[in-house]
C-alpha positions in Angstrom: 23.2 114.0 -177.2 23.6 113.6 -181.0 26.3 111.2 -182.1 29.2 113.0 -183.3 31.8 112.0 -185.5 35.4 111.5 -184.4 38.1 110.7 -187.2 40.7 107.8 -186.6 44.3 109.1 -185.3 46.1 105.9 -186.8 45.8 103.8 -190.3 44.2 100.9 -188.1 42.6 102.8 -185.2 39.1 102.9 -186.4 38.1 101.0 -183.8 39.4 103.3 -180.9 37.7 106.1 -182.7 34.6 103.8 -182.6 34.7 103.6 -178.9 35.4 107.2 -178.5 32.0 108.2 -180.4 30.3 105.4 -178.1 32.0 107.4 -175.1 30.7 110.7 -176.3 27.3 109.6 -176.7 27.2 107.5 -173.5 28.7 110.4 -171.5 27.4 113.5 -173.4 31.6 114.6 -173.0 32.8 116.2 -176.1 36.5 115.9 -174.8 36.7 112.2 -175.5 37.3 112.7 -178.9 40.8 113.8 -177.8 41.5 110.8 -175.3 44.7 109.1 -175.5 44.6 105.7 -177.2 47.1 102.9 -177.5 49.6 103.5 -180.1 49.4 100.5 -183.0 52.5 101.6 -185.2 52.7 98.8 -187.7 51.3 96.1 -185.6 48.1 94.2 -186.0 44.4 96.3 -185.4 42.8 96.2 -181.9 40.7 93.1 -181.1 37.2 93.1 -179.9 38.7 92.3 -176.6 41.2 95.2 -177.0 38.7 97.5 -177.6 36.6 96.6 -174.6 39.6 96.7 -172.3 40.1 100.3 -173.9 36.3 101.3 -173.3 36.8 100.1 -169.7 39.6 102.2 -169.0 37.4 105.2 -169.8 34.8 104.3 -167.4 32.1 102.2 -169.9 31.6 98.9 -170.2 30.9 97.4 -173.6 29.2 93.7 -174.4 30.1 91.6 -177.5 27.8 89.8 -178.9 27.9 87.6 -182.1 24.9 88.0 -184.2 23.7 85.2 -186.2 21.8 87.1 -188.4 22.7 90.8 -189.0 19.4 91.6 -190.4 17.8 90.8 -187.2 20.3 93.2 -185.5 19.0 95.9 -187.6 15.7 95.7 -187.0 15.8 95.7 -183.4 15.6 99.0 -181.8 16.7 98.2 -178.5 20.5 97.6 -179.8 21.0 101.0 -181.0 23.5 102.6 -181.0 26.1 100.0 -181.2 29.8 99.4 -182.9 30.2 97.3 -185.5 32.8 95.6 -187.8 32.4 95.6 -191.8 34.3 94.2 -194.4 35.0 97.1 -196.8 37.0 97.0 -199.8 38.8 93.3 -198.9 39.6 95.2 -195.3 37.9 94.9 -191.8 36.6 98.2 -191.0 34.8 99.3 -187.2 32.0 101.8 -187.2 29.6 103.6 -185.3 25.8 102.4 -185.9 23.5 105.3 -184.9 20.0 104.4 -186.7 17.9 102.3 -189.0 14.7 103.6 -190.5 12.7 103.2 -193.9 15.4 100.5 -195.2 18.4 102.9 -194.9 21.1 102.5 -192.0 22.9 105.7 -190.6 26.2 105.1 -189.7 29.2 106.9 -188.6 32.8 106.0 -190.4 36.2 107.1 -188.7 37.7 107.5 -191.9 34.7 109.4 -194.0 32.6 110.7 -192.0 28.7 110.2 -191.6 27.3 107.9 -194.2 24.0 105.8 -195.3 23.6 102.5 -196.7 20.5 100.4 -197.6 20.2 97.5 -195.1 20.4 95.0 -197.3 24.2 96.2 -198.3 25.0 96.9 -194.4 23.8 93.6 -193.5 25.8 91.7 -196.0 29.0 93.5 -195.1 28.6 93.1 -191.5 31.0 90.6 -189.7 28.4 89.5 -186.8 30.1 90.5 -183.9 28.4 93.9 -182.3 29.9 95.9 -179.2 26.7 97.1 -177.1 26.9 99.9 -174.5 26.1 98.4 -171.2 27.1 100.8 -168.4 28.8 104.1 -168.0 30.5 105.7 -165.1 32.2 109.0 -165.3 35.7 108.2 -164.1 37.8 109.3 -166.7 39.9 113.0 -166.5 39.0 115.7 -168.7 41.0 115.0 -172.2 42.5 118.4 -173.4 41.8 119.1 -176.9 45.2 119.6 -178.9 45.7 122.8 -180.5 48.9 123.1 -183.0 48.1 126.6 -183.6 47.0 128.7 -180.8 44.0 130.4 -179.9 45.7 133.9 -180.5 47.4 132.8 -183.6 43.6 131.6 -184.9 41.8 135.0 -184.0 44.8 136.9 -185.4 44.6 135.2 -189.0 40.7 135.3 -189.0 40.9 139.1 -187.9 43.2 139.9 -190.6 41.6 138.2 -193.2 38.1 140.0 -192.4 39.9 143.0 -192.1 40.4 143.9 -196.3 37.0 143.2 -197.3 35.5 145.3 -194.5 37.4 148.3 -195.0 36.9 147.6 -199.3 33.1 147.7 -198.3 33.5 150.8 -196.4 35.3 152.6 -199.1 32.6 151.4 -201.6 29.7 152.4 -199.5 31.4 156.1 -198.9 32.4 156.2 -202.8 28.5 155.5 -203.4 27.1 158.1 -201.3 29.8 160.7 -202.0 29.7 160.5 -205.6 33.2 161.1 -206.3 36.8 159.7 -205.3 37.4 161.4 -202.0 40.5 160.9 -199.9 38.7 159.3 -197.2 37.5 156.5 -200.1 40.9 156.4 -201.3 42.4 156.0 -197.9 39.9 153.1 -197.3 41.2 151.3 -200.6 44.8 151.7 -199.7 44.2 150.4 -196.2 42.6 147.4 -197.7 45.5 146.8 -200.0 47.8 147.2 -197.0 46.1 145.0 -194.8 45.6 142.3 -197.3 49.4 142.5 -198.1 50.2 142.4 -194.2 47.9 139.4 -193.6 49.2 137.3 -196.0 53.0 138.0 -194.8 51.4 137.1 -191.3 50.1 134.2 -192.6 53.5 133.0 -194.2 55.3 133.7 -191.2 53.0 131.8 -189.2 53.5 128.9 -191.5 57.0 129.1 -191.0 56.9 128.8 -187.2 54.5 125.9 -187.7 56.9 123.8 -189.8 59.7 124.5 -187.7 57.6 123.3 -184.6 56.2 120.2 -186.2 57.9 118.9 -189.3 60.7 117.1 -187.9 57.7 114.5 -187.5 57.4 113.6 -191.2 60.8 111.9 -190.8 60.6 108.0 -191.2 62.9 105.2 -192.3 60.1 103.8 -194.5 59.6 105.2 -197.5 56.1 104.7 -198.0 55.4 105.6 -194.2 57.4 108.9 -194.9 55.1 109.6 -198.1 52.1 109.2 -196.0 53.1 111.3 -193.3 54.1 114.2 -195.4 50.8 114.2 -197.4 48.6 114.2 -193.9 51.2 117.0 -192.6 50.3 119.2 -195.7 46.8 118.4 -195.9 46.1 119.7 -192.0 48.4 122.4 -192.5 46.8 123.8 -195.6 43.4 123.3 -194.4 44.1 124.6 -190.9 45.7 128.2 -192.0 43.0 128.9 -194.8 39.6 127.4 -193.6 38.5 129.8 -191.5 40.0 132.9 -192.4 38.8 132.1 -196.4 35.3 131.3 -194.8 35.2 134.7 -193.1 36.4 136.7 -195.9 34.4 134.8 -198.4 31.1 135.5 -196.1 32.1 139.3 -196.4 32.6 139.1 -199.9 29.4 137.5 -200.6 27.6 140.0 -198.7 29.2 143.1 -200.0 28.9 141.7 -203.8 25.2 140.8 -203.2 24.4 144.4 -201.6 26.1 146.4 -204.6 25.0 144.4 -207.4 21.2 144.3 -206.3 21.1 147.8 -205.0 18.5 149.6 -206.8 18.0 146.6 -208.9 15.5 144.3 -207.4 15.4 142.3 -210.6 19.2 141.1 -210.1 18.8 141.1 -206.6 16.1 138.5 -207.1 18.0 136.5 -209.6 20.7 136.3 -207.2 18.7 135.0 -204.3 17.5 132.5 -206.5 21.4 131.6 -207.5 21.8 131.3 -203.7 18.9 129.0 -203.2 20.0 126.8 -206.1 23.6 126.6 -204.9 22.4 125.4 -201.2 19.6 122.7 -202.5 23.1 121.7 -205.0 25.2 121.5 -202.0 22.4 119.3 -199.8 21.5 117.1 -202.2 24.1 116.6 -205.0 27.3 117.1 -202.9 26.7 114.1 -200.7 26.3 112.1 -204.1 29.9 113.2 -205.2 31.1 112.2 -202.2 29.9 108.9 -202.2 30.8 108.5 -205.7 34.2 109.6 -204.7 34.4 107.0 -202.0 33.3 104.3 -204.3 36.1 105.0 -206.6 38.3 105.3 -203.9 37.4 101.8 -202.9 37.9 100.6 -206.6 41.4 101.8 -206.0 42.1 100.0 -202.7 40.7 96.6 -204.7 43.1 97.3 -207.7 46.1 98.0 -205.0 44.7 95.1 -202.9 44.5 92.1 -205.6 47.0 89.7 -205.6 46.4 87.9 -208.8 46.5 88.7 -212.5 42.6 88.1 -213.1 41.6 90.2 -210.1 43.8 93.0 -211.0 42.4 93.1 -214.6 38.7 93.0 -213.3 39.7 95.6 -210.9 41.4 98.2 -213.2 38.3 97.9 -215.5 36.1 98.5 -212.7 38.5 101.1 -211.7 38.5 102.8 -215.3 34.6 102.8 -215.5 34.5 104.2 -211.8 36.9 107.2 -212.8 35.1 107.8 -216.3 31.9 108.1 -214.2 33.2 110.6 -211.5 34.9 112.6 -214.3 31.7 113.2 -216.1 29.9 113.9 -212.9 33.0 116.6 -211.6 32.4 118.2 -215.0 28.7 118.3 -215.3 29.4 119.9 -211.2 31.6 122.4 -212.5 29.5 123.6 -215.3 26.5 124.1 -213.0 27.1 127.3 -211.7 27.7 129.1 -215.3 24.9 127.4 -216.9 22.8 128.3 -214.1 24.2 132.1 -214.2 23.0 132.2 -217.8 19.5 130.8 -217.0 18.8 133.0 -214.2 20.2 136.0 -216.4 17.7 135.1 -219.2 15.3 135.3 -216.5 16.2 138.5 -215.3 16.2 139.7 -219.1 12.7 138.6 -219.4 11.5 140.6 -216.3 13.3 143.8 -217.0 13.6 145.9 -220.2 15.5 143.5 -222.6 18.7 144.4 -223.9 22.0 142.6 -224.7 24.1 144.5 -222.2 21.4 143.8 -219.5 21.8 140.4 -220.2 25.8 140.1 -220.1 25.7 141.9 -217.0 23.2 139.9 -215.4 25.0 136.8 -216.3 28.6 138.4 -215.4 27.1 139.5 -211.8 25.4 135.9 -211.4 29.0 134.1 -212.4 30.4 136.3 -210.0 28.4 135.5 -207.1 28.7 131.7 -208.2 32.6 132.0 -207.8 32.2 134.1 -204.2 29.8 131.0 -203.2 32.0 128.4 -204.6 35.0 129.7 -202.7 32.9 129.8 -199.3 32.1 126.4 -199.9 35.6 125.4 -200.4 36.3 126.9 -197.0 33.7 124.9 -195.3 35.4 121.9 -197.0 38.7 122.9 -195.7 37.2 123.3 -192.4 36.2 119.8 -192.3 39.4 118.5 -193.5 41.0 120.0 -190.4 38.4 118.4 -188.2 39.1 115.1 -189.8 42.7 115.3 -189.7 43.7 116.8 -186.3 43.4 113.6 -184.2 45.9 112.2 -186.9 48.0 115.0 -186.6 48.0 115.3 -182.7 48.9 111.8 -182.6 51.6 111.7 -184.9 53.3 115.3 -184.7 52.2 116.7 -181.4 54.0 114.0 -179.7 57.5 115.3 -181.1 56.8 118.9 -181.5 
């Protein structure tokens, strides 16, 4: 079974999340992602002995070994996969290491997902102790997946989000073949509008019920803790209610727009295909670098907040200023990419067909429309990823009170 990411459910719960990943890898059981874990609260993070004990309760035997030279561990294929502790931005953080090849280490980070690092960088951050899987026995009962939002509610929200673009597409098809706005096409357009409004009302009502069930869990006597709970609560809620519905509606909008814009115009159809291919390549190769830069800036923020002397704070804020400037520049370039690409492909379409100013403007605006819909689709996938990342935290901190 391919190693799967488990995000930590508690602020200091990276060790338990790493053990869950090892359990899933050793057993092939996906339900270990939802296994209960001890409540850390405001106490100390679990020790190596605590992690070994927790794994044994789930049927897995972990062996703890002290590595004199971390580089030797990374070059020994027999030890993979394993759990280790890294020193990351001044704090200790447990991760699940799955591979090392061509000078790169692949590991699963319970706080930020799949990551890679150079072997030199990774070995210098290792604390030395590694946990190896020695045996597994299938004795743990099946863990139930938490469902803050019911299955029927998710199906209803997804169906209602898919209905408006489907009705709109049907109306446009009918209009294009009929050649005039008939009663049937007008009815489909009105039904699309009505279903869109009804879908928004349904989502609003479902979110109110969600708040009634779980919002009491935000309360805390410690202001900083209350702020964290409030932020994580709204992060999960926003992702849960908009991720899948937005993905479905965006897919339908993208398909409908691509069809109508390229219908009878193969040159623009080719331009749309080039646009979508370029965006896919950007998401595959550029977006991970943006995420890495975002994590780097987050690490610089942690360095600044944890600095205990004036000199260290001065150095940290200087690094944070430079890192923020780099991230802002990269974000601006990423935002402009789609529009610049639209104009470039519009010029290509102009060269491949009869040149005219109207043709260039129409092609460029059409490609910008495709880019905006595709960007919304990617944003929906990002929200779905946020939902997966936050659901463990939400279940641990809110569903016990719900």
